[in-house]
C-alpha positions in Angstrom: 134.1 96.4 266.5 133.1 99.9 265.8 130.0 100.0 268.1 131.1 97.5 270.6 129.6 98.3 274.0 126.6 100.2 272.5 123.3 98.8 273.7 120.3 99.2 271.4 116.6 98.2 272.0 114.5 98.0 268.9 110.7 97.8 269.0 109.7 97.9 265.4 108.5 95.8 262.5 108.9 95.6 258.7 112.0 97.3 257.3 113.1 100.8 258.2 113.3 100.5 261.9 114.7 96.9 261.9 117.1 97.8 259.1 118.6 100.7 261.0 119.1 98.5 264.1 120.5 95.7 261.9 123.3 98.0 260.6 124.2 98.8 264.2 124.3 95.1 265.0 126.6 94.5 261.9 128.9 97.2 263.3 129.1 95.6 266.8 126.3 96.9 268.9 124.3 94.7 271.2 120.8 94.9 269.7 117.7 93.5 271.4 114.7 93.2 269.2 111.4 93.4 271.0 108.4 91.7 269.3 104.8 90.9 270.2 103.8 87.2 270.4 102.6 87.5 266.7 106.1 88.5 265.7 107.5 90.9 263.0 105.4 90.6 259.9 108.4 89.9 257.7 108.8 86.6 259.5 105.9 85.2 257.5 107.3 86.1 254.1 109.4 83.0 253.5 109.8 79.8 255.3 112.4 79.4 258.0 112.6 75.6 258.5 115.2 72.9 258.5 114.2 72.1 254.9 114.5 75.8 253.9 116.7 77.5 256.5 117.0 81.2 256.9 114.3 83.6 255.8 116.4 85.9 253.6 114.2 89.0 254.1 113.8 88.8 257.8 117.4 87.8 258.2 118.7 90.8 256.3 116.8 93.2 258.6 117.4 91.3 261.9 120.7 89.4 261.7 122.9 89.6 264.7 120.2 90.6 267.1 118.7 89.0 270.2 115.0 88.4 270.2 112.6 89.1 273.1 108.8 88.8 273.2 106.9 91.2 275.5 103.3 92.2 275.7 103.5 95.9 276.5 99.7 96.1 277.0 100.3 94.3 280.3 101.9 96.4 283.1 104.7 93.8 283.6 105.5 93.8 279.9 105.7 97.5 279.7 107.8 97.7 282.8 110.2 95.1 281.3 110.6 97.2 278.2 111.4 100.3 280.3 113.8 98.2 282.3 115.7 97.3 279.1 115.7 101.0 278.1 117.2 102.0 281.4 120.3 100.0 280.4 120.2 100.9 276.7 121.9 103.7 274.8 119.5 103.8 271.9 115.8 103.0 271.4 114.5 102.5 267.8 110.8 102.3 267.2 108.4 102.6 264.3 105.3 102.1 266.4 102.8 104.8 265.5 102.9 107.9 267.7 99.4 107.5 269.0 100.0 103.9 270.2 103.3 105.0 271.9 101.5 107.8 273.7 98.7 105.5 274.9 101.2 103.0 276.2 103.2 105.8 277.9 106.2 104.7 275.9 106.6 107.9 273.8 109.5 110.2 274.2 107.8 112.7 276.4 106.7 110.0 278.8 110.2 108.6 279.2 112.6 111.5 278.7 112.7 112.5 282.4 113.2 108.9 283.6 115.7 108.1 280.9 117.7 111.3 280.2 120.6 109.4 278.7 118.6 107.6 276.0 118.8 108.4 272.3 115.2 107.8 271.3 114.6 107.3 267.6 111.2 107.5 266.1 110.8 106.1 262.5 107.6 107.4 261.1 105.6 107.7 257.9 104.7 111.3 258.0 106.3 112.8 261.1 105.2 113.1 264.7 102.8 116.0 264.3 100.0 117.0 262.0 96.8 115.3 260.9 98.7 112.5 259.2 101.0 111.6 262.1 99.1 108.4 262.9 98.2 107.3 259.4 99.5 103.9 258.5 102.4 104.2 256.1 104.8 102.0 254.1 107.7 103.1 251.9 105.5 102.6 248.8 102.9 105.0 250.1 104.9 107.6 252.0 108.4 107.5 250.4 107.6 106.6 246.9 104.1 108.0 246.2 103.3 110.9 248.5 106.8 112.4 248.4 106.7 113.0 244.6 109.4 110.4 243.9 107.1 108.2 241.8 105.6 111.1 239.8 109.1 112.5 239.2 110.4 109.1 238.1 107.6 107.5 236.0 107.1 109.2 232.6 103.5 110.4 232.2 102.9 108.1 229.2 103.4 105.0 231.4 101.1 103.4 233.8 102.4 104.1 237.4 104.2 101.3 239.1 105.3 100.8 242.7 108.8 100.9 244.0 110.5 97.6 244.8 109.8 96.4 248.4 112.0 98.0 251.1 113.5 100.5 248.6 112.6 103.7 250.5 112.8 101.9 253.8 116.5 101.3 253.4 117.0 105.0 252.6 115.1 105.8 255.8 117.1 103.2 257.8 120.3 105.0 256.8 118.9 108.4 257.6 117.8 107.2 261.0 121.2 105.7 261.7 122.9 109.0 260.8 120.7 110.9 263.2 121.3 108.4 266.0 125.1 108.6 265.5 124.9 112.4 265.6 122.8 112.3 268.8 125.3 109.9 270.3 128.2 112.2 269.5 126.3 115.1 271.2 125.7 112.9 274.2 129.4 112.2 274.5 129.8 116.0 275.2 126.6 116.7 277.2 125.8 113.4 278.8 122.2 113.7 277.6 120.3 111.8 275.0 117.7 113.3 272.7 114.8 112.4 270.4 115.6 111.6 266.8 112.8 111.5 264.2 112.7 110.4 260.6 109.8 110.2 258.2 109.5 108.2 255.1 107.9 111.2 253.3 110.8 113.5 254.3 113.5 111.1 253.3 111.7 110.7 250.0 111.7 114.5 249.6 115.5 114.5 250.3 116.1 111.6 247.9 114.3 113.6 245.1 116.0 116.8 246.3 117.6 117.9 243.0 114.1 118.1 241.4 112.5 119.3 244.6 115.0 122.2 244.9 114.0 123.4 241.5 110.3 123.2 242.3 110.7 125.1 245.5 112.9 127.8 243.9 111.2 128.3 240.6 107.7 126.9 241.2 108.2 124.4 238.3 110.4 121.5 237.3 110.7 119.2 234.4 110.9 115.6 235.7 110.5 112.3 233.9 109.4 112.7 230.3 108.5 110.3 227.5 111.6 109.4 225.5 110.4 111.3 222.4 110.0 114.5 224.4 113.5 114.6 226.0 115.7 117.4 224.8 118.9 115.3 225.0 120.1 113.0 222.3 122.9 111.1 223.9 121.9 110.7 227.6 119.6 107.9 228.5 118.9 104.3 227.6 119.8 102.6 224.3 119.0 99.1 223.0 121.4 96.8 221.3 121.0 94.1 218.7 121.4 91.3 221.2 118.4 92.6 223.1 120.3 94.4 225.9 119.9 97.8 227.3 122.5 100.2 228.5 122.5 103.8 229.8 124.8 106.7 228.9 125.4 109.8 231.1 127.1 112.7 229.4 129.9 113.9 231.6 131.6 116.4 229.3 131.0 118.4 226.1 133.5 116.0 224.3 131.2 112.9 224.8 128.7 113.9 222.1 131.1 114.4 219.2 133.3 111.5 220.3 130.4 109.1 220.1 129.1 110.4 216.8 132.5 110.1 215.3 132.8 106.6 216.7 129.6 105.5 215.0 130.7 107.1 211.7 128.2 110.0 211.8 130.6 113.0 211.5 128.1 114.4 209.0 125.7 115.2 211.9 128.4 117.3 213.6 128.7 119.4 210.4 125.2 120.7 210.8 125.0 123.5 213.4 121.3 122.7 214.2 122.4 119.3 215.5 124.9 120.7 218.0 123.9 121.1 221.7 122.2 122.9 223.1 119.3 121.8 220.9 116.6 124.3 220.0 114.2 122.0 218.3 112.9 118.7 219.5 112.8 117.4 215.9 116.6 117.8 215.7 117.0 115.9 218.9 114.8 113.1 217.6 116.9 112.9 214.4 120.2 112.5 216.2 118.6 110.1 218.7 117.3 108.0 215.8 120.8 107.9 214.3 122.2 106.7 217.7 119.4 104.1 218.1 120.1 102.7 214.6 123.9 102.5 215.3 123.6 100.8 218.6 120.8 98.4 217.4 123.3 97.1 214.9 125.8 96.2 217.7 126.0 93.7 220.5 126.3 95.1 224.0 130.0 94.1 224.1 130.6 96.1 220.9 128.7 99.1 222.2 130.6 99.0 225.5 133.9 98.8 223.7 133.0 101.8 221.6 131.9 103.8 224.6 134.9 102.9 226.6 137.2 104.0 223.8 135.2 107.3 223.7 135.7 107.7 227.5 131.9 107.9 228.0 130.2 107.0 231.3 127.9 104.1 230.6 126.6 101.0 232.3 124.6 97.9 231.1 121.2 97.4 232.7 122.0 94.3 234.7 119.7 91.8 236.3 120.1 90.8 240.0 121.5 87.5 238.8 124.1 89.4 236.7 124.9 91.5 239.7 125.4 88.4 241.8 127.8 87.0 239.2 129.7 90.3 238.6 133.2 90.1 240.1 133.3 93.8 240.7 130.2 93.5 242.9 132.1 91.1 245.0 135.2 93.4 245.1 132.9 96.3 246.2 131.6 94.1 249.1 128.0 93.9 248.0 127.4 90.5 249.6 128.1 88.9 252.9 127.9 85.4 254.2 125.0 85.2 256.7 124.3 82.6 259.3 120.9 80.9 258.8 120.2 79.9 262.4 120.3 76.2 261.6 124.0 75.7 261.5 124.5 76.8 257.9 124.8 80.1 256.0 123.8 81.8 252.8 124.7 84.9 250.9 122.8 88.1 251.7 123.2 91.9 250.9 126.0 93.5 252.9 125.6 96.7 254.9 126.4 99.7 252.6 129.5 100.9 254.3 132.8 99.1 254.6 135.6 99.9 257.1 138.8 98.4 255.7 140.5 96.3 258.4 137.4 95.9 260.5 135.3 92.8 260.4 131.6 93.8 260.0 130.2 90.4 259.0 127.0 89.4 260.8 127.6 88.5 264.4 124.9 85.9 264.2 121.6 84.8 262.6 118.3 86.5 263.0 116.7 85.4 266.2 113.8 83.0 266.4 110.7 84.5 267.9 111.3 85.0 271.7 114.6 83.1 271.5 116.4 85.2 274.0 113.6 86.4 276.3 114.8 84.6 279.4 118.4 85.4 278.7 117.9 89.1 278.2 115.5 89.6 281.2 117.9 87.7 283.5 120.7 90.0 282.3 118.5 93.0 283.0 118.3 92.0 286.6 115.1 90.0 286.9 115.1 87.0 289.2 114.5 83.7 287.5 111.2 83.2 289.3 110.1 86.7 288.2 110.8 85.9 284.6 108.8 82.7 284.8 106.0 84.5 286.4 105.9 87.1 283.6 105.9 84.3 281.0 103.1 82.5 282.9 101.1 85.7 282.9 101.6 86.2 279.2 103.6 89.4 279.6 106.6 87.7 278.1 107.2 84.7 275.9 
């Protein structure tokens, strides 16, 4: 396995932090998930019972990990976490900076004692500034405050939230890339370092094409109502069988090829209808011609026409259609995941494939506190010390 021998401790909830650690678990790392007695909030989303085994959301973010419950507000619980970190290569946490500092589990409190550790903070708005300790989710920090939503949603539409976990998964990947860079550095220097990602900053990077124009020129045209867009061929079209598809123009030949294919060579004979357009009314005329032509076709007919014209296009597929798409299976979009009850179910695969390497989940998501005794004993605690911690409520 790619990360075999790498030891990771993860003390985080929801998606971005757990998702980062889950990718490392998929790739062979030994990941210990530390939770409070309440447990990660995503445990409560869907039942995980013998009748309905395997919470799909919690499993996606936590498969292949071992689960430990510690109460870090108690001295014994805090010391147990530090003991695990002494033996770990990587620490991933999305606990808020203020809480980490109060618990003396922030990077500055641990760096001298644990110089080898790659310490990854997953934050909403960064580690400094007046918003460093503000509660954040991907819908607030990645989607809304970063400008992604305003750049994506046309102004004539009511704003809508991103889908759950959308920005979190971008942030999980960003965090993982930072961790791997820090581990590479450590292989040369012998010293770990702090790695920090912020949902807001990852959102700014994700919308970076638009943001780069804003920063350079002080203005940028983002999402517009369909009637105001100065392009005729790019965008979404509707078909007669009530389907939608999108076209992206990849070359100057696409526009004439499509107009010829729909029998509208007459449009090409008018200079005012040739790109680049100077008048929005000309764009609307051509767009109306395209809309009329595609509305008279089925999706299959439109797709055949666009394929013949060598145009980049794609149908707007539902998740059910994605699930049934043979190419999605060829691309490795899904992976069989243990459910923790002796069975399995299909879940989303990690986004990178390494041909010839098995990166299927190493196990199910852990039950709450399932491996507490096992992990603490491995860490060097005597059995009676573990039982004393559990009796004192410092571990479960």
